[in-house]
VEXDREN-2710 file (C-alpha; in Angstrom, 1 decimal):
% VEXDREN-2710
k/r/px/py/pz
1/MET/45.9/24.0/1.3
2/SER/44.1/22.0/3.8
3/LEU/45.4/18.1/3.5
4/THR/42.6/15.1/2.6
5/PHE/41.9/12.7/5.1
6/ARG/43.9/10.2/3.3
7/GLU/46.9/12.6/2.7
8/ALA/46.7/13.4/6.3
9/ASN/46.9/9.5/7.5
10/ARG/49.8/9.4/4.8
11/GLU/51.7/12.4/6.2
12/ASP/51.4/10.9/10.0
13/GLU/52.5/7.4/8.7
14/GLU/55.3/9.1/7.1
15/ASP/56.3/11.1/10.4
16/ARG/56.1/7.6/12.0
17/MET/58.2/6.0/9.9
18/LYS/61.3/9.2/10.2
19/ALA/60.6/9.0/14.1
20/ASP/61.1/5.3/14.5
21/ALA/64.3/5.5/12.3
22/GLY/65.7/8.4/14.6
23/ASN/65.7/11.3/11.8
24/SER/63.0/13.4/13.0
25/PRO/64.5/16.6/14.4
26/ARG/63.3/17.4/18.2
27/LYS/60.0/19.0/18.5
28/PRO/59.6/22.1/20.8
29/ILE/56.8/21.9/23.1
30/ASN/55.9/24.0/26.4
31/VAL/55.3/21.7/29.4
32/ALA/52.9/22.6/32.3
33/LEU/53.2/20.9/35.7
34/GLN/50.6/20.9/38.3
35/GLY/51.3/20.5/41.8
36/GLY/49.2/17.9/44.0
37/GLY/51.8/17.0/46.9
38/SER/53.5/13.2/46.5
39/HIS/51.3/13.2/43.5
40/GLY/53.8/15.0/41.8
41/ALA/56.0/11.7/41.7
42/PHE/54.2/10.9/38.4
43/THR/55.1/14.2/37.3
44/TRP/58.6/13.1/37.6
45/GLY/57.7/9.6/35.9
46/VAL/56.6/11.5/32.8
47/LEU/59.7/13.7/32.6
48/ASP/61.8/11.2/33.0
49/ARG/60.4/9.5/30.6
50/LEU/60.2/12.1/27.7
51/LEU/63.6/13.2/28.9
52/GLU/65.0/9.5/27.8
53/ASP/62.8/9.4/24.8
54/GLY/64.6/12.8/23.7
55/ARG/62.5/14.0/20.9
56/LEU/60.7/16.7/22.6
57/GLU/62.7/20.3/23.4
58/PHE/61.3/21.8/26.6
59/SER/61.1/25.1/25.3
60/ALA/59.8/26.3/28.7
61/ILE/58.4/25.0/32.0
62/SER/55.9/26.4/34.0
63/GLY/55.2/24.5/37.7
64/THR/53.3/25.4/40.5
65/SER/53.9/23.8/43.8
66/ALA/55.1/20.4/43.3
67/GLY/55.4/20.9/39.7
68/ALA/57.6/23.8/40.5
69/MET/60.0/21.2/42.3
70/ASN/59.8/19.0/39.3
71/ALA/60.8/22.4/37.6
72/VAL/64.0/23.3/39.3
73/ALA/65.1/20.0/39.6
74/LEU/65.0/19.3/35.9
75/ALA/66.7/22.8/35.0
76/ASP/69.1/22.2/37.9
77/GLY/70.2/18.7/36.7
78/TRP/70.2/19.5/32.7
79/ALA/72.5/22.4/33.4
80/ARG/74.7/19.7/35.1
81/ASN/74.6/17.0/32.1
82/GLY/71.8/17.7/29.8
83/ALA/68.9/15.1/29.7
84/GLU/70.5/12.6/31.9
85/GLY/71.8/14.8/34.4
86/ALA/68.1/16.6/34.5
87/ARG/67.1/12.8/35.2
88/GLU/69.4/12.0/37.8
89/LYS/68.4/14.9/39.7
90/LEU/64.7/14.1/39.6
91/HIS/65.3/11.0/40.9
92/ASP/67.8/12.4/43.4
93/PHE/65.1/14.9/44.6
94/TRP/62.4/12.5/45.1
95/ARG/65.0/9.9/47.0
96/ALA/65.6/13.1/49.0
97/VAL/62.1/13.5/49.7
98/ALA/61.2/10.2/50.8
99/LEU/64.5/10.0/52.7
100/LYS/63.3/12.9/54.7
101/GLY/59.7/11.4/54.8
102/ARG/61.2/8.5/57.3
103/PHE/60.9/10.5/60.2
104/SER/57.1/11.8/59.3
105/PRO/54.7/10.7/62.0
106/VAL/52.2/10.2/59.1
107/ARG/52.7/7.2/57.9
108/ARG/50.5/3.9/56.3
109/MET/49.1/1.1/59.1
110/PRO/50.6/-2.1/58.7
111/TRP/47.3/-3.5/57.6
112/ASP/47.3/-0.9/54.6
113/VAL/50.7/-2.1/53.3
114/LEU/49.4/-5.6/53.5
115/TRP/47.1/-4.6/51.0
116/GLY/48.5/-2.3/49.1
117/ASN/46.5/0.6/50.5
118/TRP/48.4/4.0/49.9
119/SER/46.3/6.3/51.8
120/VAL/47.1/7.3/55.5
121/GLU/43.9/8.7/56.6
122/ASN/43.7/6.0/58.8
123/THR/46.5/6.9/60.9
124/PRO/46.6/8.2/64.2
125/GLY/49.4/10.8/63.0
126/TYR/47.7/11.8/60.1
127/PHE/44.3/12.0/61.8
128/TRP/46.1/14.2/64.6
129/PHE/47.8/16.6/61.9
130/ASP/44.3/16.9/59.7
131/THR/42.5/17.9/63.1
132/PHE/45.3/20.2/64.0
133/SER/45.3/22.1/61.0
134/ARG/41.5/22.9/60.9
135/VAL/41.7/24.2/64.5
136/PHE/45.0/26.3/65.3
137/SER/46.6/28.5/62.7
138/PRO/50.4/27.5/61.9
139/TYR/50.9/30.6/63.2
140/SER/50.0/29.2/66.6
141/ALA/51.1/25.1/66.0
142/ASN/54.3/26.2/64.0
143/PRO/55.4/29.2/65.6
144/PHE/59.2/28.4/64.0
145/ASN/57.7/27.7/60.6
146/HIS/59.6/24.3/60.2
147/ASN/59.0/22.7/56.9
148/PRO/61.1/20.0/56.3
149/LEU/60.7/20.2/52.4
150/HIS/62.4/23.7/52.8
151/ASP/65.6/21.6/53.7
152/VAL/65.3/19.5/50.5
153/VAL/65.1/21.8/47.9
154/ARG/67.8/23.8/49.9
155/ASP/70.3/20.9/50.1
156/GLU/69.0/19.2/46.9
157/ILE/68.6/22.1/44.2
158/ASP/71.4/24.5/43.1
159/PHE/69.7/27.3/42.2
160/GLU/72.7/29.4/40.8
161/ARG/72.9/26.6/38.2
162/VAL/68.8/27.3/37.8
163/ARG/68.7/31.0/37.3
164/ASN/71.7/30.5/34.7
165/CYS/70.0/27.7/32.9
166/ARG/69.4/29.1/29.3
167/HIS/68.0/25.5/27.9
168/THR/64.5/26.2/29.3
169/LYS/62.4/29.4/30.2
170/LEU/61.4/28.6/33.3
171/PHE/57.7/30.2/35.4
172/ILE/56.9/29.4/38.9
173/SER/53.4/30.6/40.3
174/ALA/52.7/31.9/44.1
175/THR/49.4/33.9/44.7
176/ASN/50.1/37.3/46.5
177/VAL/47.7/37.1/49.8
178/GLU/47.4/40.9/49.8
179/THR/46.2/41.2/46.4
180/GLY/44.7/37.8/45.7
181/ARG/46.4/38.0/42.3
182/LEU/49.1/35.5/40.6
183/ARG/52.9/36.0/40.7
184/VAL/54.5/34.5/38.1
185/PHE/58.8/34.4/39.0
186/GLU/60.9/33.9/35.7
187/THR/64.1/32.0/35.8
188/HIS/66.3/34.9/37.1
189/GLU/64.0/35.0/39.7
190/ILE/63.6/31.9/41.2
191/ASP/65.3/30.8/44.8
192/ALA/64.1/28.5/47.6
193/ASP/61.8/31.0/49.2
194/VAL/59.9/31.3/45.2
195/VAL/59.3/27.1/45.4
196/MET/58.5/27.0/49.1
197/ALA/55.9/29.8/48.0
198/SER/54.3/28.3/45.3
199/ALA/54.2/25.6/47.7
200/CYS/52.6/27.1/50.9
201/LEU/49.5/25.5/51.9
202/PRO/48.2/28.4/54.4
203/GLN/46.5/25.7/56.6
204/ILE/49.8/24.3/57.6
205/PHE/52.6/26.6/56.8
206/GLN/53.4/30.7/57.3
207/ALA/52.9/32.7/54.7
208/VAL/56.3/32.9/52.8
209/GLU/57.7/36.6/52.3
210/ILE/59.4/37.4/49.1
211/ASP/60.5/41.2/49.3
212/GLY/58.4/41.8/51.8
213/VAL/55.4/40.7/50.0
214/PRO/53.6/37.3/51.5
215/TYR/52.6/34.2/49.3
216/TRP/50.4/31.5/49.4
217/ASP/50.3/28.2/47.4
218/GLY/50.5/29.2/43.8
219/GLY/47.5/26.4/42.7
220/TYR/45.0/29.0/44.1
221/GLY/45.5/31.5/40.8
222/GLY/47.1/29.2/38.3
223/ASN/48.0/25.0/38.9
224/PRO/49.9/26.1/36.8
225/ALA/49.7/29.6/35.1
226/LEU/49.6/29.2/31.1
227/TYR/49.5/32.5/30.0
228/PRO/53.4/33.0/30.5
229/PHE/53.9/30.8/27.4
230/PHE/51.6/32.9/25.3
231/TYR/53.6/36.2/25.6
232/ALA/57.4/34.4/26.4
233/SER/58.0/31.5/24.1
234/PRO/57.5/31.1/20.4
235/THR/56.3/27.8/20.8
236/GLU/52.2/26.7/20.0
237/ASP/52.5/23.4/21.4
238/VAL/51.6/23.1/25.3
239/LEU/51.6/19.6/27.2
240/LEU/50.0/19.7/30.2
241/VAL/51.1/17.1/33.4
242/GLN/47.5/17.1/35.2
243/ILE/47.2/14.9/38.1
244/ASN/44.1/16.6/39.6
245/PRO/40.9/15.2/37.9
246/VAL/38.8/18.0/36.8
247/VAL/35.9/15.4/36.6
248/ARG/34.9/13.2/39.7
249/GLU/31.6/11.3/39.2
250/GLY/29.2/11.4/42.1
251/ALA/28.6/13.8/45.2
252/PRO/31.5/13.2/48.5
253/LYS/29.7/12.0/51.6
254/SER/32.5/12.0/54.2
255/ALA/33.7/15.7/55.4
256/LYS/37.2/14.6/54.1
257/GLU/36.2/13.7/50.5
258/ILE/34.0/17.0/50.1
259/GLN/37.9/19.0/51.3
260/ASN/39.4/17.1/48.9
261/ARG/36.8/17.8/46.0
262/ILE/36.9/21.3/47.5
263/ASP/40.6/21.8/46.7
264/GLU/40.8/19.9/43.1
265/ILE/37.8/22.0/42.4
266/THR/39.5/25.8/43.5
267/PHE/43.0/24.4/42.0
268/ASN/41.2/23.6/38.7
269/ALA/39.2/26.9/38.1
270/ALA/42.1/28.9/37.1
271/MET/43.2/26.2/34.6
272/LEU/39.6/25.9/33.3
273/ARG/39.5/29.3/32.8
274/GLU/42.7/30.1/30.5
275/PHE/41.3/26.7/28.7
276/ARG/38.3/29.2/28.0
277/ALA/40.5/31.6/26.6
278/ILE/43.0/29.6/24.5
279/ALA/39.6/27.6/23.1
280/PHE/37.9/31.1/22.4
281/VAL/41.2/32.6/20.6
282/ASN/41.6/29.9/18.6
283/GLU/38.0/29.6/17.6
284/LEU/38.5/33.5/16.4
285/ILE/41.4/32.7/14.8
286/GLU/39.7/29.4/12.8
287/SER/37.0/31.6/11.6
288/GLY/39.3/34.5/10.2
289/ARG/38.1/36.6/12.7
290/ILE/41.3/37.6/14.3
291/ASP/44.6/38.1/12.1
292/ARG/46.9/34.8/13.0
293/ASP/50.3/37.2/12.6
294/HIS/48.9/39.2/16.1
295/TYR/47.4/36.3/17.8
296/ARG/48.5/33.0/18.9
297/HIS/46.8/29.6/17.9
298/ILE/47.6/27.1/20.9
299/ARG/47.8/23.5/20.4
300/MET/47.1/21.7/23.8
301/HIS/48.1/18.3/24.9
302/ARG/47.8/15.9/28.0
303/ILE/49.1/13.7/30.0
304/ASP/47.0/12.1/32.9
305/ALA/46.3/8.8/34.6
306/ASP/42.7/9.8/35.9
307/ALA/41.9/6.3/36.0
308/ALA/44.5/5.8/39.2
309/PHE/44.9/8.9/40.5
310/LYS/40.1/8.3/41.6
311/ASP/41.0/5.8/43.4
312/LEU/43.8/7.5/45.6
313/SER/42.5/9.6/48.5
314/ALA/43.4/13.1/49.5
315/SER/45.6/11.8/52.2
316/SER/47.6/9.8/50.2
317/LYS/48.9/13.4/48.5
318/VAL/51.6/13.6/52.1
319/ASN/52.4/9.6/51.9
320/ALA/56.1/10.3/51.1
321/GLU/56.9/6.5/51.2
322/TRP/59.9/5.9/48.7
323/ALA/57.7/2.5/47.5
324/PHE/54.8/5.2/46.7
325/LEU/57.0/7.4/44.5
326/GLU/58.4/4.6/42.8
327/TYR/54.9/3.5/42.2
328/LEU/53.8/6.9/40.7
329/ARG/57.1/7.4/38.8
330/ASP/56.3/4.3/36.9
331/LEU/52.8/5.1/36.4
332/GLY/53.8/8.1/35.2
333/ARG/56.2/6.8/32.8
334/SER/53.5/4.2/32.0
335/ALA/51.4/7.5/30.9
336/ALA/53.9/9.3/28.9
337/ASP/54.3/6.1/26.7
338/ASP/51.3/5.9/25.7
339/TRP/51.2/9.6/25.1
340/LEU/54.4/9.1/23.0
341/ALA/53.2/6.2/21.2
342/GLU/49.3/7.9/20.0
343/ASN/50.6/11.4/19.8
344/PHE/54.2/12.5/19.4
345/ILE/53.2/12.6/15.5
346/HIS/50.7/15.7/15.8
347/VAL/52.9/17.7/18.1
348/GLY/53.6/20.8/16.0
349/LYS/50.6/20.2/13.8
350/ARG/47.4/19.6/15.8
351/ALA/46.1/19.5/19.2
352/THR/45.5/16.2/20.8
353/LEU/43.4/17.8/23.9
354/ASP/39.7/18.4/23.1
355/LEU/39.2/21.5/24.8
356/SER/35.4/21.8/24.1
357/GLY/35.2/18.5/25.8
358/GLU/37.1/19.8/28.9
359/LEU/35.0/23.0/29.5
360/ALA/31.4/21.2/28.1
361/PRO/31.4/17.7/28.1
362/GLY/28.5/17.4/26.2
363/LEU/30.6/19.1/23.3
364/ALA/33.3/16.3/23.5
365/ALA/33.8/14.6/20.0
366/GLY/33.8/11.4/21.2
367/PRO/33.1/9.4/24.2
368/ALA/35.9/9.6/26.9
369/LYS/39.1/8.2/26.7
370/SER/40.1/5.3/28.5
371/PRO/43.7/4.8/29.8
372/GLY/46.2/3.7/27.0
373/ALA/47.3/0.4/26.9
374/ARG/50.7/0.9/29.1
375/VAL/48.5/2.1/31.7
376/ARG/46.3/-0.3/31.8
377/ASP/48.9/-3.0/31.8
378/PHE/50.9/-0.9/35.0
379/LEU/47.4/-0.8/37.1
380/ALA/46.8/-4.9/36.4
381/THR/50.5/-5.6/37.4
382/ARG/51.2/-3.0/39.8
383/LYS/48.0/-2.2/42.3
384/ARG/49.6/-3.8/45.3
385/PRO/53.2/-3.5/44.8
386/ALA/55.9/-6.1/46.4
387/ALA/57.8/-3.2/47.6
388/ALA/55.0/-1.7/49.3
389/ASN/56.9/-2.2/52.7
390/HIS/60.1/-1.8/51.7
391/HIS/62.1/1.5/53.2
392/VAL/64.0/3.5/51.5
393/LYS/67.9/2.9/52.0
394/ALA/70.0/6.0/51.6
395/GLU/72.5/5.8/48.5
396/PRO/75.8/7.8/47.7
397/PRO/74.5/10.6/45.6
398/ARG/75.7/10.6/41.8
399/GLN/78.5/12.9/40.1
400/SER/77.8/14.4/36.8
401/PRO/80.2/16.4/34.6
402/GLU/80.1/20.2/34.7
403/ARG/78.3/21.6/32.1
404/GLY/78.8/25.6/30.6
405/VAL/75.8/27.9/31.8
406/PHE/74.9/31.1/30.5
407/PRO/73.5/34.3/32.0
408/PRO/69.3/34.6/32.4
409/PRO/66.6/36.6/30.8
410/GLY/65.0/39.6/32.2
411/GLY/61.8/40.9/32.9
412/ARG/59.1/39.9/35.3
413/TRP/55.3/38.7/35.4
414/ASP/52.0/39.6/37.4
415/ARG/48.9/38.9/37.3
END
């Protein structure tokens, strides 16, 4: 029997009281992490806050590109020392990215630092880099296939520990260059090459070969892939951490803006297709036309910060300054705070992301959602952080006690 509006509100209030008292059990949820270069530090902040809160249990994580890097860092840290280990490893990974970025020729100009502009598109280094990548193939321009991120991933992540992590299942997406199909690698298959394949932009880096098959960025086929959750995890709640806006008002005018919008549309296309499939199956289940015992009713949730990301240019995705990564991390923590305060009680009960509104804005149940209170406060106080001109300083690595690990599952995903 369905609950009345008053009964539902009373139940929600009881859940809030239990959560506030610390008596509520941890709720299982699948987590989907988008890619987006340095903007992945926003996802770091979201994960950091959710791990700190401790009321959610990550049944499975699907990640692409920067999302894949966040996923393996979390798994590595968790296998070492639980939630605190995961938070430490995420911090150390992004700190290593910033340390490597100190030697990048693509850095903000002094006046951009002064005015708190995170874009690097006005720098000679970015102009040269952008132009070069459009004219020359990476096989000519980068014959030795140098990728500084590969060194960071290899040095920071213990992939043996990742493959043996039993706390959560991992799914990392990459695009098969020959077939154009998405390949989803499971936990026991993941290594540094898999992660780099998931983040391989073909204009910049040579395709990553795995077992003789070339792969490009997973965003072309799934950013991230949601379908593995439906077959490999009993959990019906999916939390999407989104860093690529679906809607961006107005037509882009400059060549860079046009290319950025093309990339956003391309990388969101596969996700929107999966949204349509989820919405269609959910509608059939709710109308009684298919059997609930044989199909999954997926409850979608989302954490984003479109209000902040719409003001960040595409070039900021290659800005690896520690001040910028910290800015995005704190923005992610604020967005996660808002989501927890408003939507945690609904996990396991109902979706908090209106898929009909995503697929056809005219069908949305209400007006476009404004940023939460904590994100609004953050944007008001951190628009131009005082740390913008500070460089990251090397810190000694933190040590965490080792924790037992277990054998990985079998199987493989191809699409």
